[in-house]
LUMGU-693920 format. One record per residue (C-alpha): x negated, y, z negated; residue number from 0. Coordinates in Angstrom, 2 decimals. Each point is the difference from the previous one (the first is absolute). Layout:
<rovexs>
<rovex <X; Y; Z>; NUM>
...
</rovexs>
This chain:
<rovexs>
<rovex <-112.60; 88.96; -76.33>; 0>
<rovex <-2.16; -0.88; -3.30>; 1>
<rovex <1.95; -0.20; -3.14>; 2>
<rovex <-1.20; 0.91; -3.36>; 3>
<rovex <1.49; -2.91; -1.56>; 4>
<rovex <-2.74; -2.04; 2.07>; 5>
<rovex <1.41; -0.97; 3.28>; 6>
<rovex <0.71; 1.14; 3.80>; 7>
<rovex <3.57; 0.52; 0.52>; 8>
<rovex <1.65; -1.30; 3.44>; 9>
<rovex <1.14; 3.61; 1.06>; 10>
<rovex <-0.30; 3.26; -1.97>; 11>
<rovex <4.03; 0.06; -0.38>; 12>
<rovex <0.11; -3.28; -1.28>; 13>
<rovex <-2.45; -0.08; -2.96>; 14>
<rovex <1.44; -2.69; -1.78>; 15>
<rovex <-0.40; -2.56; 2.56>; 16>
<rovex <-3.16; -2.08; -0.69>; 17>
<rovex <-1.36; -2.71; 1.89>; 18>
<rovex <-2.93; -1.74; -1.78>; 19>
<rovex <-1.29; -1.87; 2.89>; 20>
<rovex <-0.38; 3.11; 2.37>; 21>
<rovex <-1.76; 1.98; -2.84>; 22>
<rovex <-2.46; -3.04; -0.56>; 23>
<rovex <-0.58; 0.47; 3.54>; 24>
<rovex <-0.86; 3.66; -0.20>; 25>
<rovex <-1.95; -0.75; -3.03>; 26>
<rovex <-1.96; -2.87; 2.09>; 27>
<rovex <-0.76; 3.11; 2.64>; 28>
<rovex <-1.01; 2.52; -2.05>; 29>
<rovex <-2.25; -2.38; -1.97>; 30>
<rovex <-1.28; -0.65; 3.73>; 31>
<rovex <-1.37; 3.52; 0.47>; 32>
<rovex <-0.80; 0.52; -3.65>; 33>
<rovex <2.83; 2.62; -0.36>; 34>
<rovex <2.18; 0.92; -3.19>; 35>
<rovex <-1.39; -2.70; -2.27>; 36>
<rovex <1.92; 1.47; -2.72>; 37>
<rovex <3.62; -0.26; 1.79>; 38>
<rovex <-1.25; -3.45; 0.63>; 39>
<rovex <-0.43; -0.82; -3.67>; 40>
<rovex <3.52; 1.53; -0.77>; 41>
<rovex <1.74; -1.59; 2.98>; 42>
<rovex <-1.16; -3.48; -1.38>; 43>
<rovex <0.87; 0.94; -3.48>; 44>
<rovex <3.45; 0.91; 1.30>; 45>
<rovex <0.79; -2.93; 1.68>; 46>
<rovex <-0.95; -2.20; -2.47>; 47>
<rovex <2.72; 0.41; -2.23>; 48>
<rovex <2.63; 1.55; 2.63>; 49>
<rovex <2.80; -2.25; 1.05>; 50>
<rovex <2.29; 0.93; 2.85>; 51>
<rovex <2.86; -2.51; -1.30>; 52>
<rovex <0.26; -1.47; 3.83>; 53>
<rovex <-1.63; -2.65; 2.21>; 54>
<rovex <-3.11; 1.86; 0.09>; 55>
<rovex <-0.98; -1.00; -3.56>; 56>
<rovex <-0.06; -3.81; 0.93>; 57>
<rovex <-1.63; 0.39; 3.58>; 58>
<rovex <-3.32; -1.22; 0.53>; 59>
<rovex <-0.96; 2.99; 2.12>; 60>
<rovex <0.06; 2.22; -3.06>; 61>
<rovex <-2.24; -2.07; -2.13>; 62>
<rovex <-2.40; -0.76; 2.65>; 63>
<rovex <-0.20; 3.68; 0.82>; 64>
<rovex <-0.37; 0.53; -3.69>; 65>
<rovex <-2.69; -2.25; -0.22>; 66>
<rovex <-2.02; 1.55; 2.78>; 67>
<rovex <0.92; 3.50; -1.26>; 68>
<rovex <-1.95; -0.81; -3.12>; 69>
<rovex <-2.59; -2.19; 1.19>; 70>
<rovex <-0.47; 1.27; 3.89>; 71>
<rovex <-3.49; -1.98; 0.35>; 72>
<rovex <-0.27; -1.12; 3.63>; 73>
<rovex <2.92; 2.45; 0.90>; 74>
<rovex <-2.03; 3.01; 0.20>; 75>
<rovex <-3.89; 0.80; 0.67>; 76>
<rovex <-1.78; 2.75; -1.87>; 77>
<rovex <-2.14; 1.66; 2.25>; 78>
<rovex <-3.56; 1.67; -1.36>; 79>
</rovexs>
C-alpha cells in the first residue's frame, strides 16, 4: 500500500486518504526491524509538510507519533 508520494495509504482503493499518526506508527515498526529505511525517510519528509486541514493537524497524537518516528530512541532495539 506504499504510495510513491511518500506514504502508506489506508486502503488501495482510497489512495487519497492519508493518516499521519498511523504512517508514523508504521515508520517506527519499520525502524524496529531495520526494514525499508528509504521509505521511512520519505514518509517522514512527506508528513513534515503535509496538512490534512482537519482536527488531526492539531491532535497531540499526530505530533507525538511524528517525533517518535523521527527520533525512535528507546522505542526500538537494534539487535546485533
